[in-house]
N, C-alpha and C positions, 0 to 999 in steps of 0.2 A: 264467715269467720271475721273477727275484728282485728284490726292492726295493733291497737294499743292494749295494754294490760289493765283492763277496767276492774277486775276482781269484784264483779257485781253478779248477783243471782238474777238470772232471767233478763228480760227487757232487750233481747238481742236486736230486734228490728229497730228499736229506738237508738241503741248504741251505734248501729250501722249508719243510721241517718245522720247522727251527729258527726261521725267520722267523715261521711260524704260532705257535710257542710264545711268541715275543716279543710279537706283535700281540694275542694272546688272553690275555696275562698268565698263560700256562701253562708258564712255564719250570720245569723240575725244579731242585731244589737240587743235584743231582749228575747228571752225564752221564758215560758211558763211550763213547769213540770207539775202536772196535775194528776192526782190519784189518791188512793187511800193512804193513811199514815203507815209508817214502818215498812215500806216496800222498797226503799232504796233511792228515793228521789234526791235526797240531800247528798247521798254518797255519789250518785252520778254527777250532780252539780260540782261537788268538790273534786272529783276525778277529772272532770272536764277542765276545771281551773288548773290542775296540775299539768295536764296535757298541753294547754295553751301557754302556760308561763314557763315551763321547763324547756330548755334548749334541746333536750333530747326526747321530748314527748313523754314525760313522766318516767324518769330513770329511778326514782325511789331513793337516790343516794345524794343528790346535789344539795347545795345550800337552799336553793329555791324550793325544792320538794320538801325539805325538812321544815322550812319556815311555814309553808302552807299547811302542812300536817299539824304543826303546833299552833296554828291560828295567829301567827305573828308576821305574816308576809304583808308588807306595807301596801301593796297594790291588789291584794285579794282580800276584800272586805266582807266579813260575814255578819249577818244579823241572825244569831241563833234564836230558836224559840225558847223564850224564858217564861212563857205563859202570860206575859203582860202585853198590853197594847203597844204598838209601835207608833210613836207620835211624830208630829211634824218637826220638832226640834232635831230629832235624830236624822231625818231625811234632809233637812237644811244643812246640817253639819256634813252629811255625805256629799251634798252638792258642792260645798266649798272644797272638799278633798279631791273631787273628781276633776276640778279645773286646775289643780296644781300640776307642775311638770312631771310627767310619768318617769318612774325609775325601773319599769319592767316592760315586758312586751305588750301587756294589756293592763287595763284597770278592770277588775272583775268584781261585781257586787252580787253576793248571794243572800237573798232574803228568805229565810225559812218560815213557812206558814205565813205567806204574805197577806192573808186575810186578817192578820192581826193589826194591819195598818188602820189608823183612823182615816176618816174621809179626807180630812185636811192633809194628812201625810200622803195618802194615795194620789191626791190631786197635785201635790208638790212633785211626787215621783213622775207623774204623767208629763209634766213639763220637761223633765230630763229625757223621757222616752221619745218625746216629739222632736227634740233637738239634742241628741246624745253627744257627749264629748267624743273626740276621735279615739279609736281603739278602746272603747268602753263596752263591756258586756254585762248585761243584767240577767240574772237567773232567779226567778221567783218560783218557789215551791208552794203548793197549796193542797190541802186536803179537800177543799170544797171550792171549785172554781167559780161557782155561782155567787160567792161572797166577794169576788173581786169586781172592781169597777169595769163595766163593759168597755170603756175607752182604754183602760190598761190592757185588757185582753186583745182588743183590736190592733194594738201597736206592738204586739208580741207574737212570737211563734209558739204555739202550744203543742206540747207533747203529752199524750195521755198514757199514764202508767197504769198497769193492771197488777193484780195479785199474781203470784207465781203459781205454777202448777205444782202438785205434790211431787211429781217425778223430778223436775229440775231442782226443787228445793231439797229433796232428800238426797239427790246426787251431790249437791254442794255440801250439805251437812256431813255426809259420809266421808268426804275428804277433809273437812275442817275438824271433825270430832271422831277420829279413827279409833279412839279408845272407848267410845260409847257403844252400848248394846244396840243392835239394829232396831229393836222394839222401842227403845227410848227415843231414837231419832224419828221413827215413824209417828210416835205419839206427839212429839214436838211439832212435826209438820201438820198433823191434824188439828192440834190446839191453836196453832198460829194462824190458821185460816189463810195460808199462802203468803204470810207477811214475814220476810226473813228477819227483820229487826225483832219481832216478837219471838220467833223461834230461837234466836241467839240468847235473848233474855231468859227464856224458859230453861234452856240447857245450862246456862251459867248460874241460875238461882233456883235451888230446890224449892224454896218457898213459893216462887212464882209458878213453878210447875204444879205444885199442890193446889194453888189458888185457881189456876185455869182448869185443872181437872175437876175441881169441886164445882165451878160454875157450869161446866159442860154437863156434869151429872145432874145438877140441880135443875137446870133449865129443861133438860130432857124429862125430868120428873114432872115439871109443870105441864108439859104437853100431854103427859099420860094421865094425870089426875086433876080433876077439876075441883080443887079445894082452895077457895078464895081466901079463907082465913090463913092457911099456910103460906099462900103467896104474899099476902100483906105483911105477915110477920117477918118474912124473909127480907122484905124491903127495909126493915128497920136499920140494920147495919149497913146496908148498901148505900143508902142516901147520904151517909155521913162522909163518903169519900167519892168525889167527883170522878177521879181516875177509874175507880172500880165501876162506876155507872157506865162509862164509855166502853169498857171491856165487856160488861154484861150485855149491852145493847148490840155490840158487834157479834158476840156468840149467839145471842138470841136471833139476830137476823139470819146468820148462817144456818142455824138449825131449822128455822121456819122455812127458808128456801129449800133446804134439803128434804124436809118432810113433805112440802108441796110437790116436789119433783117425784118423790117416792110414793105419793098418794096417801100420806099419813103412815102411821105405824102399823096399821092393819089390825089394831086391837080394839076391843069394845070400848075401853076407856078413852082411847084417842077419838073415836067417833063421838063419844059423849061430850068431848070438849069442843069440837068444831062442827059436828053434825055432818050432814050430807052437803054436797056442793063445796068440798073443801078448798078447791082452787080459788074460788072467789073470796072465801073467808081468809085464806092465807094471804092473798094479795091485799086485802083490806088491812090485815094485821101488819104486813110489811110497810104499807103506806103510813100507818100510824106510827111505826117505829121511826121511819125516816123523818116524819113531821116532829116527833119528839126530840130527835137529835138536833134538829134546827132550833127548836124552842129552847133546848138546854143552852145552846150558845148565846141565846138572847136572855139568859138568866131567869127563865120561868122556873117556878117551884118544881124541883126534880121529883119529889114524892108524888105530887099530883099527876105528873106525866107518867110515872111508872105504874101508879095505881090504875090509871086509865088503860094502859096496855094490858095489865093483868085482868082487867074486866072484859077484855076483847076476845078472849078465846076460852 
């Protein structure tokens, strides 16, 4: 059990480790929270800031807790993910702020999706990590730790976050959404792929629920029927929205893994798509999806990447 009120879905071993770091005065000057998007990394980072800055360990009621929640606490500095690169000027301004006389227990810097930093910005941050100001804590969250500089990683303590199990996510949603039908909550868990942030959005937005349900159904149909013209036509609307492409690839990855574990659908049509020796073919397909995600971040033409995937099974 944890001592503090984290109000986080899952990640109990990581929360216990952070509490041990606090209680034994063993906090690192820099943490990296690595793992898939929408699983609570930023929420854990922000809660840790509350615990460290609040005199009562996150009471939810004091001025400090209120300021951190509103993003206006002078010594808790957040770089939220705005989809843009994080350049060297922002990091230089941060450096100047960190050497001012502190007005709180800590100076805490939270950088969401730290892989957004340019190389110059990351190198500037590295200098701070090598000689951090007193009572300063950096928390970097990342969806892909391989995109961070190895030197930044080596000077930080990395915690690896995983998606939540359906059981722990459903238990949490059942308490948060007591007015919802059990089947609706179960569907949100399934569609979210173990990501609490996605589950919350699905339950709060009927259009989002419909979109995820449609994607899940359509991708299942692709595995069942080898109609390349239908697949290419489907991509027409998809490539116009980069956010939708990311969701599409996440669900595609999940279903490919699920079918590999289950040994395919067991239907004649599934066999015609991937043939015999499906494990190797699914693994090759999964490798191609992972490579495509990386290429998308490098601004490779999304239509070509998706068409290549569609030709692979």
